[in-house]
C-alpha atoms as an extended CHARMM CRD file, in Angstrom:
* protein
*
       236  EXT
         1         1  MET       CA             -2.3840000000       17.5180000000       13.3880000000  PROA      1               0.0000000000
         2         2  ALA       CA              0.6070000000       16.9770000000       11.0780000000  PROA      2               0.0000000000
         3         3  LYS       CA              0.9130000000       13.5670000000        9.4800000000  PROA      3               0.0000000000
         4         4  ARG       CA              3.8030000000       11.4130000000       10.6740000000  PROA      4               0.0000000000
         5         5  ILE       CA              6.3790000000        9.7940000000        8.3950000000  PROA      5               0.0000000000
         6         6  LEU       CA              9.0830000000        7.2950000000        9.3710000000  PROA      6               0.0000000000
         7         7  ILE       CA             12.1800000000        7.0820000000        7.1260000000  PROA      7               0.0000000000
         8         8  VAL       CA             14.3470000000        3.9560000000        7.4510000000  PROA      8               0.0000000000
         9         9  GLU       CA             17.4780000000        4.5480000000        5.3520000000  PROA      9               0.0000000000
        10        10  ASP       CA             21.2140000000        4.1210000000        6.0370000000  PROA      10              0.0000000000
        11        11  GLU       CA             22.4540000000        6.9210000000        3.7410000000  PROA      11              0.0000000000
        12        12  GLU       CA             22.6310000000        9.7850000000        6.2140000000  PROA      12              0.0000000000
        13        13  LYS       CA             22.8230000000       12.5360000000        3.5960000000  PROA      13              0.0000000000
        14        14  LEU       CA             19.7590000000       11.2010000000        1.7890000000  PROA      14              0.0000000000
        15        15  VAL       CA             17.8890000000       10.8680000000        5.0760000000  PROA      15              0.0000000000
        16        16  ALA       CA             18.6740000000       14.4730000000        5.9440000000  PROA      16              0.0000000000
        17        17  ASN       CA             17.5830000000       15.7420000000        2.5060000000  PROA      17              0.0000000000
        18        18  LEU       CA             14.3140000000       13.8100000000        2.5360000000  PROA      18              0.0000000000
        19        19  ALA       CA             13.5470000000       14.7520000000        6.1240000000  PROA      19              0.0000000000
        20        20  ASP       CA             14.1930000000       18.4500000000        5.4660000000  PROA      20              0.0000000000
        21        21  LYS       CA             11.9780000000       18.4220000000        2.3760000000  PROA      21              0.0000000000
        22        22  LEU       CA              9.1410000000       16.6040000000        4.1410000000  PROA      22              0.0000000000
        23        23  ARG       CA              9.2920000000       18.8860000000        7.1800000000  PROA      23              0.0000000000
        24        24  ALA       CA              9.1320000000       21.8930000000        4.8580000000  PROA      24              0.0000000000
        25        25  GLU       CA              5.8920000000       20.3700000000        3.5170000000  PROA      25              0.0000000000
        26        26  GLY       CA              4.4770000000       20.2330000000        7.0450000000  PROA      26              0.0000000000
        27        27  TYR       CA              5.0440000000       16.5730000000        7.9400000000  PROA      27              0.0000000000
        28        28  ASP       CA              6.4330000000       15.2810000000       11.2400000000  PROA      28              0.0000000000
        29        29  VAL       CA              9.4410000000       13.1390000000       10.3090000000  PROA      29              0.0000000000
        30        30  PHE       CA             11.2060000000       10.4150000000       12.2800000000  PROA      30              0.0000000000
        31        31  THR       CA             14.3000000000        8.5440000000       11.0940000000  PROA      31              0.0000000000
        32        32  ALA       CA             16.2190000000        5.3190000000       11.6260000000  PROA      32              0.0000000000
        33        33  LEU       CA             19.5520000000        4.2970000000       10.0630000000  PROA      33              0.0000000000
        34        34  ASP       CA             19.0740000000        0.5170000000       10.2930000000  PROA      34              0.0000000000
        35        35  GLY       CA             16.3110000000       -2.0630000000       10.1500000000  PROA      35              0.0000000000
        36        36  GLU       CA             16.3230000000       -2.9790000000       13.8290000000  PROA      36              0.0000000000
        37        37  ARG       CA             15.8470000000        0.6350000000       14.9090000000  PROA      37              0.0000000000
        38        38  GLY       CA             13.2350000000        1.0840000000       12.2010000000  PROA      38              0.0000000000
        39        39  TRP       CA             11.2510000000       -1.8850000000       13.5340000000  PROA      39              0.0000000000
        40        40  GLU       CA             11.5180000000       -0.5270000000       17.0650000000  PROA      40              0.0000000000
        41        41  LEU       CA             10.1650000000        2.8700000000       16.0180000000  PROA      41              0.0000000000
        42        42  ALA       CA              7.4530000000        1.3380000000       13.8180000000  PROA      42              0.0000000000
        43        43  ARG       CA              6.0200000000       -0.4780000000       16.8320000000  PROA      43              0.0000000000
        44        44  GLN       CA              6.3740000000        2.4190000000       19.2720000000  PROA      44              0.0000000000
        45        45  GLU       CA              4.3090000000        5.0080000000       17.4100000000  PROA      45              0.0000000000
        46        46  ARG       CA              1.5830000000        5.2510000000       14.7950000000  PROA      46              0.0000000000
        47        47  TYR       CA              2.7470000000        6.5570000000       11.4030000000  PROA      47              0.0000000000
        48        48  ASP       CA              0.8530000000        7.6720000000        8.3140000000  PROA      48              0.0000000000
        49        49  LEU       CA              3.6610000000        6.4850000000        6.0040000000  PROA      49              0.0000000000
        50        50  ILE       CA              6.9120000000        4.5190000000        6.1920000000  PROA      50              0.0000000000
        51        51  VAL       CA              9.6900000000        5.1790000000        3.6610000000  PROA      51              0.0000000000
        52        52  LEU       CA             11.9130000000        2.1120000000        3.6410000000  PROA      52              0.0000000000
        53        53  ASP       CA             15.2160000000        1.3340000000        1.9180000000  PROA      53              0.0000000000
        54        54  ILE       CA             15.7640000000       -2.2660000000        0.7930000000  PROA      54              0.0000000000
        55        55  MET       CA             19.5150000000       -2.3830000000        1.4090000000  PROA      55              0.0000000000
        56        56  LEU       CA             19.9280000000       -1.8650000000        5.1630000000  PROA      56              0.0000000000
        57        57  PRO       CA             22.5880000000       -3.0760000000        7.5970000000  PROA      57              0.0000000000
        58        58  GLY       CA             21.4140000000       -5.9580000000        9.7700000000  PROA      58              0.0000000000
        59        59  LEU       CA             17.7020000000       -6.4030000000        9.2190000000  PROA      59              0.0000000000
        60        60  ASP       CA             17.1260000000       -5.7610000000        5.5050000000  PROA      60              0.0000000000
        61        61  GLY       CA             14.2600000000       -3.7110000000        4.1230000000  PROA      61              0.0000000000
        62        62  LEU       CA             12.3380000000       -6.5990000000        2.5420000000  PROA      62              0.0000000000
        63        63  SER       CA             12.2960000000       -8.5100000000        5.8340000000  PROA      63              0.0000000000
        64        64  LEU       CA             11.2750000000       -5.3850000000        7.7220000000  PROA      64              0.0000000000
        65        65  CYS       CA              8.4960000000       -4.7240000000        5.2070000000  PROA      65              0.0000000000
        66        66  ARG       CA              7.1030000000       -8.2400000000        5.7710000000  PROA      66              0.0000000000
        67        67  MET       CA              7.2990000000       -7.7900000000        9.5510000000  PROA      67              0.0000000000
        68        68  ILE       CA              5.3680000000       -4.5230000000        9.3290000000  PROA      68              0.0000000000
        69        69  ARG       CA              2.7020000000       -6.1560000000        7.1780000000  PROA      69              0.0000000000
        70        70  ASN       CA              2.3860000000       -9.1820000000        9.4800000000  PROA      70              0.0000000000
        71        71  ASP       CA              1.9040000000       -7.1230000000       12.6470000000  PROA      71              0.0000000000
        72        72  SER       CA             -1.7270000000       -6.1700000000       13.3250000000  PROA      72              0.0000000000
        73        73  GLU       CA             -0.6630000000       -2.8010000000       14.7490000000  PROA      73              0.0000000000
        74        74  THR       CA              1.2370000000       -1.7450000000       11.6120000000  PROA      74              0.0000000000
        75        75  ALA       CA             -0.3170000000       -3.8240000000        8.8080000000  PROA      75              0.0000000000
        76        76  ASP       CA             -2.2590000000       -0.9630000000        7.2240000000  PROA      76              0.0000000000
        77        77  VAL       CA              0.5290000000        1.6500000000        7.1770000000  PROA      77              0.0000000000
        78        78  PRO       CA              1.4760000000        2.6550000000        3.5860000000  PROA      78              0.0000000000
        79        79  ILE       CA              5.0740000000        1.7800000000        2.6170000000  PROA      79              0.0000000000
        80        80  ILE       CA              7.2550000000        3.3120000000       -0.0880000000  PROA      80              0.0000000000
        81        81  MET       CA             10.3790000000        1.2640000000       -0.8900000000  PROA      81              0.0000000000
        82        82  LEU       CA             13.6310000000        3.0020000000       -1.8660000000  PROA      82              0.0000000000
        83        83  THR       CA             16.3910000000        1.1050000000       -3.6480000000  PROA      83              0.0000000000
        84        84  ALA       CA             19.2230000000        1.3870000000       -6.1250000000  PROA      84              0.0000000000
        85        85  ARG       CA             17.9850000000       -1.7460000000       -7.8210000000  PROA      85              0.0000000000
        86        86  GLY       CA             16.0910000000       -1.1470000000      -11.0220000000  PROA      86              0.0000000000
        87        87  MET       CA             15.3670000000       -4.5980000000      -12.4170000000  PROA      87              0.0000000000
        88        88  GLU       CA             11.6980000000       -5.4880000000      -12.9010000000  PROA      88              0.0000000000
        89        89  ALA       CA             12.1490000000       -8.6440000000      -10.7880000000  PROA      89              0.0000000000
        90        90  ASP       CA             13.4240000000       -6.5780000000       -7.8490000000  PROA      90              0.0000000000
        91        91  LYS       CA             10.4190000000       -4.2560000000       -8.0880000000  PROA      91              0.0000000000
        92        92  ILE       CA              8.0780000000       -7.2390000000       -8.0310000000  PROA      92              0.0000000000
        93        93  VAL       CA              9.8180000000       -8.6820000000       -4.9570000000  PROA      93              0.0000000000
        94        94  GLY       CA              9.4460000000       -5.3290000000       -3.1930000000  PROA      94              0.0000000000
        95        95  LEU       CA              5.7540000000       -5.0780000000       -4.0310000000  PROA      95              0.0000000000
        96        96  GLU       CA              5.1050000000       -8.6930000000       -3.0810000000  PROA      96              0.0000000000
        97        97  SER       CA              6.7890000000       -8.0810000000        0.2700000000  PROA      97              0.0000000000
        98        98  GLY       CA              4.0500000000       -5.5820000000        1.0250000000  PROA      98              0.0000000000
        99        99  ALA       CA              5.2260000000       -2.2470000000       -0.3740000000  PROA      99              0.0000000000
       100       100  ASP       CA              2.6130000000        0.1050000000       -1.8390000000  PROA      100             0.0000000000
       101       101  ASP       CA              5.0810000000        1.8830000000       -4.1190000000  PROA      101             0.0000000000
       102       102  TYR       CA              8.6820000000        1.5430000000       -5.2930000000  PROA      102             0.0000000000
       103       103  ILE       CA             11.1690000000        4.3160000000       -6.1610000000  PROA      103             0.0000000000
       104       104  VAL       CA             14.5190000000        3.6060000000       -7.8020000000  PROA      104             0.0000000000
       105       105  LYS       CA             17.5510000000        5.7150000000       -6.8300000000  PROA      105             0.0000000000
       106       106  PRO       CA             18.5560000000        8.2490000000       -7.9160000000  PROA      106             0.0000000000
       107       107  PHE       CA             15.2400000000       10.0710000000       -7.9260000000  PROA      107             0.0000000000
       108       108  GLY       CA             14.1410000000       13.6970000000       -7.8880000000  PROA      108             0.0000000000
       109       109  LEU       CA             12.6580000000       15.2380000000       -4.7720000000  PROA      109             0.0000000000
       110       110  GLY       CA              9.6690000000       16.3800000000       -6.8150000000  PROA      110             0.0000000000
       111       111  GLU       CA              8.8310000000       12.8210000000       -7.8070000000  PROA      111             0.0000000000
       112       112  PHE       CA              9.4020000000       11.6510000000       -4.2380000000  PROA      112             0.0000000000
       113       113  LEU       CA              6.9510000000       14.2150000000       -2.8410000000  PROA      113             0.0000000000
       114       114  ALA       CA              4.3850000000       13.2790000000       -5.4860000000  PROA      114             0.0000000000
       115       115  ARG       CA              4.6240000000        9.6340000000       -4.4240000000  PROA      115             0.0000000000
       116       116  VAL       CA              4.2700000000       10.6180000000       -0.7630000000  PROA      116             0.0000000000
       117       117  ARG       CA              1.1090000000       12.6020000000       -1.5340000000  PROA      117             0.0000000000
       118       118  VAL       CA             -0.3580000000        9.6200000000       -3.3800000000  PROA      118             0.0000000000
       119       119  GLN       CA              0.1560000000        7.3670000000       -0.3610000000  PROA      119             0.0000000000
       120       120  MET       CA             -1.2500000000        9.9690000000        2.0290000000  PROA      120             0.0000000000
       121       121  ARG       CA             -4.3870000000       10.3370000000       -0.0570000000  PROA      121             0.0000000000
       122       122  ARG       CA             -7.4790000000        8.5240000000        1.2180000000  PROA      122             0.0000000000
       123       123  PRO       CA            -10.6130000000        7.8620000000       -0.8220000000  PROA      123             0.0000000000
       124       124  SER       CA            -12.4810000000       11.1140000000       -1.4530000000  PROA      124             0.0000000000
       125       125  PRO       CA            -15.7990000000       11.6820000000        0.3940000000  PROA      125             0.0000000000
       126       126  ASP       CA            -17.8680000000       11.0670000000       -2.7540000000  PROA      126             0.0000000000
       127       127  ARG       CA            -16.4630000000        7.5490000000       -2.9210000000  PROA      127             0.0000000000
       128       128  ILE       CA            -17.2050000000        6.6680000000        0.7050000000  PROA      128             0.0000000000
       129       129  ALA       CA            -20.4000000000        4.7120000000        1.2600000000  PROA      129             0.0000000000
       130       130  LYS       CA            -23.1590000000        6.6470000000        2.9980000000  PROA      130             0.0000000000
       131       131  SER       CA            -23.6220000000        3.7790000000        5.4070000000  PROA      131             0.0000000000
       132       132  SER       CA            -20.8640000000        3.0910000000        7.9050000000  PROA      132             0.0000000000
       133       133  GLU       CA            -20.9680000000       -0.5550000000        6.8440000000  PROA      133             0.0000000000
       134       134  LEU       CA            -21.2300000000       -2.5720000000        3.6470000000  PROA      134             0.0000000000
       135       135  SER       CA            -22.0630000000       -6.2730000000        3.5650000000  PROA      135             0.0000000000
       136       136  LEU       CA            -22.0930000000       -8.8380000000        0.7670000000  PROA      136             0.0000000000
       137       137  GLY       CA            -22.5300000000      -12.4770000000        1.6560000000  PROA      137             0.0000000000
       138       138  ASP       CA            -20.3120000000      -13.2210000000        4.6530000000  PROA      138             0.0000000000
       139       139  LEU       CA            -18.0680000000      -10.1950000000        4.0130000000  PROA      139             0.0000000000
       140       140  ARG       CA            -18.6580000000       -7.0310000000        6.0380000000  PROA      140             0.0000000000
       141       141  LEU       CA            -16.7550000000       -3.7370000000        5.7980000000  PROA      141             0.0000000000
       142       142  ASP       CA            -16.7710000000       -1.3000000000        8.6970000000  PROA      142             0.0000000000
       143       143  PHE       CA            -15.7910000000        2.0380000000        7.1170000000  PROA      143             0.0000000000
       144       144  SER       CA            -15.5450000000        4.0300000000       10.3420000000  PROA      144             0.0000000000
       145       145  GLY       CA            -13.0840000000        1.5750000000       11.8800000000  PROA      145             0.0000000000
       146       146  ARG       CA            -11.6110000000        0.4160000000        8.5450000000  PROA      146             0.0000000000
       147       147  ARG       CA            -12.1780000000       -3.1990000000        9.5350000000  PROA      147             0.0000000000
       148       148  VAL       CA            -13.1810000000       -6.2150000000        7.4630000000  PROA      148             0.0000000000
       149       149  TYR       CA            -14.9600000000       -9.3170000000        8.7140000000  PROA      149             0.0000000000
       150       150  LYS       CA            -15.5230000000      -12.6760000000        7.0500000000  PROA      150             0.0000000000
       151       151  GLY       CA            -18.3080000000      -14.1780000000        9.0790000000  PROA      151             0.0000000000
       152       152  GLU       CA            -17.2660000000      -13.5310000000       12.6760000000  PROA      152             0.0000000000
       153       153  THR       CA            -13.5480000000      -13.4590000000       11.8740000000  PROA      153             0.0000000000
       154       154  GLU       CA            -11.7680000000      -10.1310000000       11.4230000000  PROA      154             0.0000000000
       155       155  LEU       CA             -9.3870000000      -10.0840000000        8.4440000000  PROA      155             0.0000000000
       156       156  LYS       CA             -6.1060000000       -8.1810000000        8.6370000000  PROA      156             0.0000000000
       157       157  LEU       CA             -5.9710000000       -6.0360000000        5.5010000000  PROA      157             0.0000000000
       158       158  SER       CA             -3.5230000000       -3.2910000000        4.6260000000  PROA      158             0.0000000000
       159       159  HSD       CA             -5.0370000000        0.1370000000        3.9700000000  PROA      159             0.0000000000
       160       160  ARG       CA             -4.6370000000       -0.4050000000        0.2170000000  PROA      160             0.0000000000
       161       161  GLU       CA             -6.2740000000       -3.8370000000        0.3490000000  PROA      161             0.0000000000
       162       162  PHE       CA             -9.1850000000       -2.3230000000        2.2880000000  PROA      162             0.0000000000
       163       163  ASP       CA             -9.6440000000        0.4200000000       -0.3160000000  PROA      163             0.0000000000
       164       164  LEU       CA             -9.4510000000       -2.1290000000       -3.1420000000  PROA      164             0.0000000000
       165       165  LEU       CA            -12.0040000000       -4.4550000000       -1.5410000000  PROA      165             0.0000000000
       166       166  SER       CA            -14.3990000000       -1.5680000000       -0.8420000000  PROA      166             0.0000000000
       167       167  ILE       CA            -14.2000000000       -0.4970000000       -4.5000000000  PROA      167             0.0000000000
       168       168  PHE       CA            -14.9090000000       -4.0730000000       -5.6100000000  PROA      168             0.0000000000
       169       169  MET       CA            -17.8450000000       -4.4970000000       -3.2350000000  PROA      169             0.0000000000
       170       170  ARG       CA            -19.4300000000       -1.1730000000       -4.2070000000  PROA      170             0.0000000000
       171       171  ASN       CA            -19.1520000000       -2.1470000000       -7.8900000000  PROA      171             0.0000000000
       172       172  ARG       CA            -20.2830000000       -5.7690000000       -7.6620000000  PROA      172             0.0000000000
       173       173  GLY       CA            -20.7520000000       -7.3930000000      -11.0550000000  PROA      173             0.0000000000
       174       174  ALA       CA            -19.0250000000       -4.6110000000      -13.0000000000  PROA      174             0.0000000000
       175       175  VAL       CA            -15.8330000000       -5.2290000000      -14.9760000000  PROA      175             0.0000000000
       176       176  LEU       CA            -13.2010000000       -2.8630000000      -13.5900000000  PROA      176             0.0000000000
       177       177  SER       CA            -10.1070000000       -2.2140000000      -15.6970000000  PROA      177             0.0000000000
       178       178  ARG       CA             -6.6740000000       -2.0510000000      -14.0920000000  PROA      178             0.0000000000
       179       179  HSD       CA             -6.3340000000        1.5980000000      -15.1410000000  PROA      179             0.0000000000
       180       180  TRP       CA             -9.6890000000        2.4540000000      -13.5260000000  PROA      180             0.0000000000
       181       181  LEU       CA             -8.6300000000        0.6980000000      -10.3310000000  PROA      181             0.0000000000
       182       182  ILE       CA             -5.3300000000        2.6190000000      -10.3170000000  PROA      182             0.0000000000
       183       183  ALA       CA             -7.1710000000        5.9360000000      -10.7070000000  PROA      183             0.0000000000
       184       184  ASN       CA             -9.7450000000        5.1800000000       -7.9980000000  PROA      184             0.0000000000
       185       185  VAL       CA             -7.6020000000        3.3600000000       -5.4310000000  PROA      185             0.0000000000
       186       186  TRP       CA             -4.0500000000        4.6690000000       -5.9590000000  PROA      186             0.0000000000
       187       187  GLY       CA             -4.8000000000        7.9180000000       -7.7940000000  PROA      187             0.0000000000
       188       188  GLU       CA             -3.6620000000        9.0840000000      -11.2450000000  PROA      188             0.0000000000
       189       189  ASP       CA             -0.4370000000       10.5100000000       -9.7880000000  PROA      189             0.0000000000
       190       190  PHE       CA              0.6810000000        6.9300000000       -9.1800000000  PROA      190             0.0000000000
       191       191  LEU       CA              1.5780000000        6.8030000000      -12.8770000000  PROA      191             0.0000000000
       192       192  ILE       CA              4.1040000000        9.6630000000      -12.6200000000  PROA      192             0.0000000000
       193       193  GLY       CA              7.4800000000        8.6400000000      -14.0370000000  PROA      193             0.0000000000
       194       194  GLU       CA              6.4780000000        4.9940000000      -14.4280000000  PROA      194             0.0000000000
       195       195  LYS       CA              5.1180000000        2.8220000000      -17.1880000000  PROA      195             0.0000000000
       196       196  ASP       CA              1.5250000000        1.6070000000      -17.0510000000  PROA      196             0.0000000000
       197       197  LYS       CA              2.8160000000       -1.9790000000      -16.9840000000  PROA      197             0.0000000000
       198       198  ARG       CA              4.4350000000       -1.4150000000      -13.5800000000  PROA      198             0.0000000000
       199       199  SER       CA              1.2230000000        0.0630000000      -12.1880000000  PROA      199             0.0000000000
       200       200  GLU       CA             -0.8930000000       -2.7460000000      -13.6310000000  PROA      200             0.0000000000
       201       201  ARG       CA              1.4310000000       -5.2710000000      -12.0290000000  PROA      201             0.0000000000
       202       202  THR       CA              0.8600000000       -3.5250000000       -8.6950000000  PROA      202             0.0000000000
       203       203  VAL       CA             -2.9020000000       -4.0280000000       -9.1080000000  PROA      203             0.0000000000
       204       204  ASP       CA             -2.3960000000       -7.7220000000       -9.8960000000  PROA      204             0.0000000000
       205       205  VAL       CA             -0.2240000000       -8.2120000000       -6.8120000000  PROA      205             0.0000000000
       206       206  HSD       CA             -2.7760000000       -6.5630000000       -4.5030000000  PROA      206             0.0000000000
       207       207  VAL       CA             -5.6260000000       -8.5870000000       -6.0260000000  PROA      207             0.0000000000
       208       208  ARG       CA             -3.6320000000      -11.7630000000       -5.3530000000  PROA      208             0.0000000000
       209       209  TRP       CA             -3.1210000000      -10.7410000000       -1.7120000000  PROA      209             0.0000000000
       210       210  LEU       CA             -6.8270000000       -9.9640000000       -1.3990000000  PROA      210             0.0000000000
       211       211  ARG       CA             -7.7970000000      -13.3270000000       -2.8380000000  PROA      211             0.0000000000
       212       212  GLU       CA             -5.5470000000      -15.0690000000       -0.3090000000  PROA      212             0.0000000000
       213       213  LYS       CA             -7.5350000000      -13.4310000000        2.4880000000  PROA      213             0.0000000000
       214       214  ILE       CA            -11.1390000000      -13.5980000000        1.2680000000  PROA      214             0.0000000000
       215       215  GLU       CA            -11.2920000000      -16.6260000000       -1.0540000000  PROA      215             0.0000000000
       216       216  GLU       CA            -11.8930000000      -20.1700000000        0.1420000000  PROA      216             0.0000000000
       217       217  ASN       CA             -9.4960000000      -21.3800000000       -2.5510000000  PROA      217             0.0000000000
       218       218  PRO       CA             -7.2730000000      -18.5170000000       -3.7970000000  PROA      218             0.0000000000
       219       219  SER       CA             -5.9280000000      -20.6320000000       -6.6740000000  PROA      219             0.0000000000
       220       220  SER       CA             -9.4870000000      -20.9970000000       -7.9650000000  PROA      220             0.0000000000
       221       221  PRO       CA            -11.1320000000      -17.7040000000       -6.9820000000  PROA      221             0.0000000000
       222       222  ARG       CA            -14.9080000000      -17.3600000000       -6.9380000000  PROA      222             0.0000000000
       223       223  ARG       CA            -15.3040000000      -13.8610000000       -5.5080000000  PROA      223             0.0000000000
       224       224  ILE       CA            -12.8280000000      -11.8930000000       -7.6610000000  PROA      224             0.0000000000
       225       225  SER       CA            -12.6980000000      -13.1730000000      -11.2200000000  PROA      225             0.0000000000
       226       226  THR       CA            -10.1630000000      -12.1610000000      -13.8530000000  PROA      226             0.0000000000
       227       227  VAL       CA            -11.4990000000      -10.7230000000      -17.1050000000  PROA      227             0.0000000000
       228       228  ARG       CA             -8.6530000000      -11.4830000000      -19.4690000000  PROA      228             0.0000000000
       229       229  GLY       CA             -7.1450000000       -8.4580000000      -21.1780000000  PROA      229             0.0000000000
       230       230  VAL       CA             -9.2930000000       -6.0270000000      -19.1890000000  PROA      230             0.0000000000
       231       231  GLY       CA             -9.2110000000       -6.3340000000      -15.4210000000  PROA      231             0.0000000000
       232       232  TYR       CA            -11.3880000000       -7.8520000000      -12.6970000000  PROA      232             0.0000000000
       233       233  ARG       CA            -14.9940000000       -8.3990000000      -11.6790000000  PROA      233             0.0000000000
       234       234  PHE       CA            -16.2350000000       -8.8740000000       -8.1050000000  PROA      234             0.0000000000
       235       235  GLU       CA            -18.8500000000      -11.6310000000       -7.9810000000  PROA      235             0.0000000000
       236       236  GLY       CA            -19.7420000000      -11.2930000000       -4.3010000000  PROA      236             0.0000000000
């Protein structure tokens, strides 16, 4: 079955170009020209990826991104943000709103497709635990259902947060560099056309989100510790 992509973008020519290119690659593509329609479509169907412009009429892209992340039915859908803004602060705001990647206009279709493939990629079979579950302390990962429980409470994690937590739990006690995490969670292609600093910042943002969900006190984390100048270590 072809994977489904939703594009929410108000530039009709760009929408048409992206949709044509994606369909030529074998994807099923759906489009919306404003945030309200995008939100309506996002809740009606299940998508494998949402491509979302920040500057939209009515409901803006950042607000829509947060709404998608806060809804249990859509929280784990990968999101690529499109915008004409290129300042580092704007990229950080987009990532902190819940985006998995950020592309600045104008961009080449080749780069766009590479980013799409990165987001479509799931952990390879050799990195999936043989057991359908993995437990450490009061945390339990259900790989078949991609669900996470803390005690008896189910946590709502995005697909990227789930992949990151599973990597941490399978490598408990090891110091994992940001570059290693990028390669094993996002994939090496995530570095295409971007500086390592941007990618490392993405890791830091996702670790912060994860801490907010699994730590008793996120401002003083005990499960995921920072190893200054290197990366992170999962303590359990």
